[in-house]
C-alpha positions in Angstrom: 80.2 86.9 130.5 83.8 87.5 129.6 86.5 85.6 131.6 89.1 88.2 131.1 90.5 90.1 134.0 88.9 93.5 134.8 91.0 96.6 134.9 91.5 98.3 138.3 91.0 101.7 136.7 87.3 102.8 136.4 87.8 105.0 133.3 86.7 103.6 129.9 89.7 103.4 127.6 87.5 103.9 124.6 85.4 107.0 125.5 86.8 108.2 128.9 83.5 107.8 130.9 83.4 106.2 134.3 82.8 102.5 134.1 82.4 99.4 136.2 82.4 96.3 133.9 80.6 97.6 130.8 80.6 101.3 129.9 77.2 102.9 129.9 78.2 105.3 127.1 79.9 103.1 124.5 79.3 99.5 125.8 83.0 98.5 125.8 84.0 96.0 128.5 86.5 97.3 131.0 89.0 94.4 130.7 92.8 94.3 130.5 93.9 95.0 127.0 97.1 93.0 127.2 96.5 89.3 127.9 98.7 86.2 128.1 99.1 83.8 125.2 97.0 81.3 127.1 94.1 83.8 127.2 94.5 84.3 123.5 94.3 80.6 122.8 91.3 80.1 125.1 89.5 83.1 123.5 90.0 81.7 120.0 88.7 78.2 121.1 85.7 79.8 122.8 84.8 81.9 119.8 85.3 79.0 117.4 83.2 76.5 119.4 80.5 79.1 119.7 80.6 79.7 116.0 81.1 76.0 115.1 77.6 74.7 115.7 75.9 77.3 113.4 78.8 77.0 110.9 78.6 73.3 110.2 74.8 73.3 110.0 75.0 76.2 107.6 77.6 74.3 105.4 75.4 71.2 105.3 72.4 73.1 104.1 74.5 75.2 101.7 75.8 72.1 100.0 72.7 69.9 99.9 69.7 72.2 100.2 69.7 74.7 97.4 67.9 78.0 98.3 67.0 76.8 101.8 69.4 79.2 103.5 68.2 82.1 101.4 64.5 81.5 102.0 65.1 81.0 105.7 67.1 84.2 105.9 64.5 86.2 104.1 61.8 84.8 106.3 63.6 86.3 109.3 65.1 83.2 110.8 68.7 84.4 111.0 70.2 83.4 114.4 70.6 79.7 113.7 72.8 80.1 110.6 75.8 82.1 109.6 74.8 85.4 108.0 75.3 85.4 104.1 78.0 88.1 104.1 80.0 86.5 106.9 79.6 83.1 105.2 80.8 84.4 101.9 83.8 86.3 103.4 84.9 83.2 105.4 84.6 80.8 102.5 86.4 83.3 100.2 89.2 83.5 102.7 89.6 79.8 102.8 89.4 79.5 99.0 92.1 82.2 98.6 94.3 80.8 101.4 94.0 77.0 101.0 95.5 76.4 97.5 98.7 78.1 98.6 99.3 75.7 101.5 98.0 72.4 100.2 100.6 69.8 99.4 100.1 67.9 96.2 101.5 64.9 94.5 103.7 65.1 91.5 103.9 62.6 88.7 106.1 60.3 90.7 104.0 60.8 93.9 107.0 62.1 95.8 105.7 65.2 97.5 104.8 68.7 96.2 105.6 69.1 92.6 105.3 72.9 92.5 108.6 73.5 94.3 110.5 71.0 92.1 108.9 72.5 89.0 109.8 76.0 90.1 113.4 75.0 90.7 113.6 73.3 87.2 112.0 76.4 85.7 114.5 78.7 87.4 117.4 76.6 86.4 116.4 76.3 82.7 115.6 80.0 82.5 119.1 80.9 83.8 120.7 78.4 81.5 118.9 79.9 78.5 119.9 83.4 79.5 123.6 82.4 79.8 123.6 80.7 76.4 121.4 83.2 74.6 122.8 84.3 71.3 123.1 87.9 70.2 119.7 89.3 69.1 119.1 89.7 65.4 117.9 92.9 63.7 115.6 92.1 60.8 115.7 94.0 57.5 113.2 94.4 54.7 114.0 93.0 51.3 113.7 96.4 49.4 115.7 98.6 51.8 118.1 98.7 54.6 115.3 99.9 57.0 115.1 97.7 60.1 111.8 96.0 60.6 110.4 95.6 64.1 109.8 92.0 65.3 107.1 90.7 67.6 107.8 89.4 71.1 107.7 85.8 69.8 111.0 86.4 68.0 112.8 87.1 71.2 113.9 84.7 73.9 113.9 87.2 76.7 112.9 90.8 77.5 116.6 91.7 77.3 116.8 90.5 73.7 113.7 92.6 72.9 115.3 95.7 74.5 118.5 95.1 72.6 116.7 95.1 69.2 114.6 98.2 70.2 117.8 100.1 71.0 119.2 99.2 67.6 116.2 100.7 65.8 116.0 104.4 64.9 113.8 106.3 67.4 111.0 106.7 64.9 110.7 103.0 64.3 110.7 101.9 67.9 107.6 100.6 69.7 105.6 103.1 71.7 105.4 102.8 75.5 102.3 100.6 75.5 103.6 98.2 72.8 106.9 98.1 74.7 105.2 97.3 78.0 103.2 94.4 76.5 106.0 93.0 74.3 108.5 93.0 77.2 106.0 91.2 79.4 105.0 88.7 76.8 108.6 88.0 75.6 109.3 86.7 79.2 107.0 83.8 78.4 109.7 82.5 75.9 112.0 81.8 78.9 109.5 79.2 80.2 109.0 75.7 79.0 105.5 74.6 77.8 105.0 72.4 80.9 105.9 75.2 83.3 103.8 77.7 81.4 100.7 75.5 81.6 101.2 74.9 85.3 101.6 78.6 86.0 98.6 79.5 83.9 96.4 76.9 85.7 97.7 78.0 89.1 97.0 81.7 88.3 93.5 80.8 87.0 92.7 78.9 90.2 93.8 81.9 92.3 91.9 84.4 90.2 88.6 82.5 90.2 87.5 83.7 93.7 88.5 87.3 92.7 86.5 87.1 89.5 83.5 85.8 91.5 83.6 88.6 94.0 83.7 91.2 91.2 80.8 89.5 89.4 78.5 89.3 92.4 76.4 92.5 91.7 76.2 91.7 88.0 74.8 88.2 88.7 72.2 89.6 91.0 71.3 92.3 88.5 70.6 89.8 85.8 68.4 87.8 88.1 66.5 91.0 89.0 65.8 91.7 85.4 63.9 88.4 85.0 61.6 88.6 88.1 58.7 90.8 89.2 59.9 94.1 90.8 56.9 94.3 93.1 57.3 90.9 94.6 61.1 90.8 94.8 63.6 93.4 95.9 67.2 93.6 94.6 68.2 92.7 98.2 66.5 89.3 97.8 68.4 88.5 94.6 71.6 89.7 96.4 71.1 87.2 99.2 70.4 84.5 96.7 73.6 85.4 94.8 75.7 85.4 98.0 74.6 82.0 98.9 75.0 80.6 95.4 78.5 82.1 95.1 79.4 80.8 98.6 78.3 77.3 97.3 80.5 77.8 94.2 83.6 78.7 96.3 82.9 75.9 98.8 82.6 73.4 96.0 85.7 74.8 94.3 87.6 74.5 97.6 86.5 70.9 98.3 87.4 69.8 94.8 90.8 71.6 95.2 91.4 69.6 98.4 90.5 66.3 96.7 92.6 67.1 93.6 95.7 68.0 95.6 95.6 65.5 98.4 95.0 62.3 96.5 97.5 60.6 94.1 95.4 61.1 90.9 98.5 60.7 88.8 98.3 56.9 89.4 95.1 56.6 87.4 95.2 59.5 84.9 97.4 62.4 83.6 97.4 65.8 85.1 95.5 67.3 82.2 92.8 64.7 82.4 92.5 65.3 86.2 92.0 69.0 85.6 89.4 68.4 82.9 87.6 65.9 85.2 87.4 68.4 88.1 86.3 71.2 85.8 83.5 69.0 84.5 82.4 68.1 88.0 82.4 71.7 89.1 80.5 72.8 86.0 77.9 70.1 86.2 77.1 70.4 89.9 77.1 74.2 89.6 74.5 74.2 86.8 72.3 71.6 88.5 72.5 73.5 91.8 71.5 76.8 90.2 68.5 75.3 88.4 67.2 73.7 91.5 67.9 76.7 93.7 66.2 79.1 91.3 63.1 76.9 91.1 62.9 76.6 94.9 63.6 80.2 95.6 61.1 81.9 93.2 58.4 79.2 93.2 57.5 79.4 89.6 56.2 76.6 87.4 59.0 74.2 86.6 59.0 74.9 82.9 59.0 78.7 83.4 61.6 78.4 86.1 63.9 76.2 84.0 63.4 78.4 80.9 64.4 81.5 82.9 67.3 79.5 84.4 68.7 78.6 81.0 68.7 82.3 79.9 70.0 83.7 83.2 72.7 81.1 83.6 73.7 81.3 79.9 73.9 85.1 79.9 75.8 85.1 83.2 78.2 82.4 82.0 79.0 84.4 78.9 79.7 87.6 80.8 81.6 85.8 83.5 83.8 84.1 80.9 84.6 87.6 79.5 85.6 88.7 82.9 87.7 85.5 83.5 89.3 86.0 80.1 90.3 89.5 81.2 91.9 88.0 84.3 93.7 85.4 82.2 95.1 88.1 79.9 96.1 90.1 83.0 97.8 87.0 84.3 99.7 86.4 81.1 101.0 89.9 80.9 102.1 89.8 84.5 103.4 86.2 84.6 106.8 85.8 86.3 
């Protein structure tokens, strides 16, 4: 029962019916809507501790018992564990939120490198803009007609705009070419190191988004490879939610390890990124193969054969989606 104070008024604030503690019409509790900060803290602690037992047990099975949560949920045992949708939403929130607040070591191990890199990037960009020479208009060998240049010929969007204005209207880029060339010419104001760091950072932030968009496609491909009479699309959807929750959880745990430990003392940043990508890929593949076999109960050879095709096809399609995100990131990189 709630420990909040009851209102003196006996009219439900939600539907207007007469009420004592709980409204007989809508079920809302007749408590004071404005509480002290202490009440807010206690309410949060109570909700978290009530949620905590099921949550940590769910996380343990999610990481180390492939397909267990899915089979349990489909068997109707649902109170003891966090529901698949709630689990995915919570882990997605953590995966989106955590990378932005984690401190991480720079090459010298002296605190967060992102801020220092950003300051160096800003300083070098302003320095290049201040010292930038006048843009050059290119001409063809056989005439005085100006020839358009690509974004790589310009050190900034301003230089690109200057050349475009110098061209006759008929020879200027159309609005779509102008949009992409201005965006891409901005990349020339960034050093190679800063550009790689920004690309990696944006790829990390876009990974959970790409997973969310790909959820129904992944479930659909699994549905195509299994009997329609025995399995509903709903079953494959629950399996996919749990598998993607595992991917996000693994991704988050590896992000914590990567950012919180001084890996620069034993290997370069590029090698660290490659190492964690390999760990993520290897564990993800193994987990899917094992989960698929346990979930659908087919002969091991049949199950693994299907797993190869399903995982390969999904990987290919997901890489296409991720590539689209990367291109979007490049175009909108600031």
